[in-house]
N, C-alpha and C positions, 0 to 999 in steps of 0.2 A: 364611775362606780364599777362598770363591767370590767374595765381594765384592771382595777384594783382587785376585783374578785378573782380574775384569772391569775394574777400574780400570787395571791394568797393560796390558791389551789396548787399552783406550781411549786411554791415553797413548801407547802404541806406534803406534797407528793415526794419532793426531793428529801425532805427530812425523814419520811417513812422509808425511802430506799436506803438512806445512810444508816438508819437505825436497824433495819432488817439485815443489812450487810454486816454490821457490827455484831448483831445477834447471832448470825451464823458462825462467827468466829469463836463464840463462847457458848455454843449450843449445848455442850456437855455439862455446862454449869447452870443450866436453866431448869425451871420447875416444869415437870411434865403435866400436861392438862389432866385433871381427874374427871372432867365432865365435858360434854358437848351438848349444846342445844341444837338438835338436828332438823327441826321442822315444827310446824309447817309454815311455808311462806304465807304472809298476810294472816297469820294466826295469833299474833301477839308476842312474837319472839323478841322484838325490840323493847316492848314494855317490860317483859320479865328481865331482860338483860339490864336495862337501866335501873331496875329495882336491885338486882344483884350487885351492881357497881357501888351502890350505897352501903353494902355490907362490909364491915371492917375486916372480915376474914377473906374477902375475895380480891384477888389481884388480877385485873383484866389484861388482855393482850394489848399491845401498844397500837395506837392509831385507829383501830377499827374493831367493831364487835365481832365481825366474821372474817376469819382468815381464808376460808374457801380453799384450803389445801387439798382436802380429800375429793373435791369435785373438779375444780378448775385449774389448780396449780400443783397437782401431784408430781408432775415431771420435775419440779424444782428441788425435790428431795427433802428428806426428813430434817436436815439441819436448817433449811430455809423455814420450815414449819416451826421448829423449836425456837428460832430466832425471834419470834413474835412475843414470847412469854417472859415473865420476870425471872430474875436470877433466884437460885435457891438461897443465896445470902440474903436477898431482900425478903424472901418468904420467912426465913428464920427471924429476921428483925421484926417483921410484922407479927409473927406468933408470940415473940417475947413481949411486944408492946401491948398486944390485945388479949393475950392469954387464950387465944383461939388458934386452931390449926389453919394455916394459910392455904388457900386453894387457888387454882386458876383453871380457866376453860374459856371456850369461845362459842359463838352462836352463828352458824351458817345454815339457814333453813333449806338450802338445796340438798343437803346431805341425805336426808331421808328419801328423797325422790330420785336422786342420781343413781343410775344402774350399778355403778362400781364403788361408790363411796362407802356403803355399809361394810363390804368385805375389807376394804382398805383400813377402815377404822378398827374393825375387830382384829385384824392382823397386826397393825402397827401400835395400837394402844390397848394392850391386854389389861382388862380390869376397869377400863373407862366406863363411866356412867353416862347414860343418854337421857336427855329430857326432850319430850315431844309435846308441843302444844297443838291441840286440835280445835278447830272452829267449825261451826255449821258449814258443811261443804258447799252448799248453795251460795251462802254469803261469801265464803272464801273464794269461790270461782268468780263471782261478780267483782269482788275487790281485787283479786289477782289480775283479772282482765283490765280493770281501770288502771292499775299500776303499770302494766306492760304497755297499754295503749298510750298513757301519758308519756312514757319514756321512748315511744316510737318503735318498740319491738313488736307490738301487735298493730295490725293495720285494719282489721275488720271490726265492725261493731259486735257487741257481745253475742247476740243470738246467732249471727252468721258464723262467728268464731267457734261457737259450740258445735254448730252443724258441721263445720269443716274439720273439727279436731280428729276424728278417726282417720281421715285421709292424710292430714298433716303428720300425724304421729306414726303412721304405718311403717313398721320396720325400723324406726329410729332408735328405740331402746336396744334392739338387737345389734344395730350397727355400733352403738357405743360400747356394748359389752364385748363385741368382737375386736374393736379397734380402740384402745384407750386414748389415742390421740384425736379421735373424732369427737368434736363438740357439736351437739345438735341444738340448733336454734329452737326447733319445735319443742323438744323435751324441756329445755330450760325456760322458755318464754310463752309457750302456747298450749301447755297442758292444763287448761283451766278446770276440766273435770277430772282428769287423771290424778292430779295431786290430791284431790279430795276423796279418792277411793282408799281410805286410810288403812283398812284392816289388813290388806295384803302387804303393805309397807311395814306395818307393825309386826306381822308374823315373820317377815323376812329378818327384821332386826332381832326379834326374839330368837330365831334359829341361830343367829350368829353370836349374840352376847348373853342370852338368857333373860328370862322375864324379870329377875331380881335386879338387873342393871338398867331397867327401863322405868322411867317415871313419866306418866301421861298426865298432862294438865288440860282440863277443859277450859278454853279461854273465856267462855261466858261465865263460868264459875269463878275464874280468877278475877275478872273485872267486877263481878257481883260481890265477892267475898275475898278481897285481895290478901288481907292479913292471914286469914285461915289457910288459903291455898299456898301462900308464900311460906308459911310455917312448915307445910308438908314438903316443899322443895328443899328448905334448909335441912330438914331431917334426912331426906334422901341424900343430900350432899355431905352430911356429917358435920355440919356447922351449926352453932346454936342460933335459934331465932333471936332477933334483937328488935327493940322498939325503934320507932322513928323513921322507918323506911317509908318513903312516899311512893305511891303507886298511881301512875297516870297512863292513859291510853295514847300511844304514840303512833305516828304515821297513818292516821285515819285519813281517807280521801273522801270528800263529798261526792255524791253521785245521785242520779235520778233513781226513783223507786223502780224496782223490777216489775214488769207486768205479771199479774197473778197467774195467767195461763202458763207463762214461761216458768215461773217459780214452781208451779205444780208439776210441770213436766220434769224439771230437774230434781225435785224431791222424789218423784217416782224412780228416776234413774239411780239415785243414791240409796233408795230404800233397802235393797238387798245387802249392800255394803254396810249400811248402818246397823242392820239386824245382826250381821256377823260381828261387827265391832262391839255391839252391846254384849254379846256372848263372851267375847274375849275380855272385855273390861270387867264384866260381872255387874254392870249397871248400865242404865240407859243414858246415852249422851244427852247433853242439855237441849239440843235442837230437836230431839224426838220425845221429850217429856211432855 
């Protein structure tokens, strides 16, 4: 079984390489993404993406939800990026068949946190709309740690990892900003608290694309009232709301309960960020209600 799984992965990878190579050759005939889901990691991005895939007006990128061009593969060039998306001819056929404007976009939740990705997005995709999902930052940190620990990128238990974060992160974002070829393991895999300090990331995005091109989804509200929240996403994207979309929670990882003392300490850490976030949103986020 393991051998068959490796073969399937290899064949899938090769098919993706071939498709992207062919896509680059026809990049000028492909549909430009009108939106990106840019964050946050472990915030429900996969669940929202899988709901969007069911919408008849949405044409997803080929092979994966996240292209990761603006963070990890920017050196490959714009034609490589465009090669992931459907042709304009397919978009026209879809629009004719459905009576809806066809759109495409991708979901790479590292974009919001990556030091260089927001500027690249604003420069290369003028007019693009950005969707951000936000989750209780304490729960996001705990879930993010479990995700990275399971994959072997994190080696410390959660409480120790949080304690080590300032030391691990010291100077790393500045190095990335100064040298676009520098990939920081700490920034990508070990920023359990940093990723949840949402307000500064949102303010940065706003300064680049404007508030009107940002749509923030509270993931708790999405899972509590999926149809209502999804309708708002559709309105933001300029596509009609349609019935029959199934909403499920994907990629959840089981884990032990967090000790109350640690949770309280982390809630205190995030309190000033959450207060500023509430001011920016014009409402209190779900985890502070």
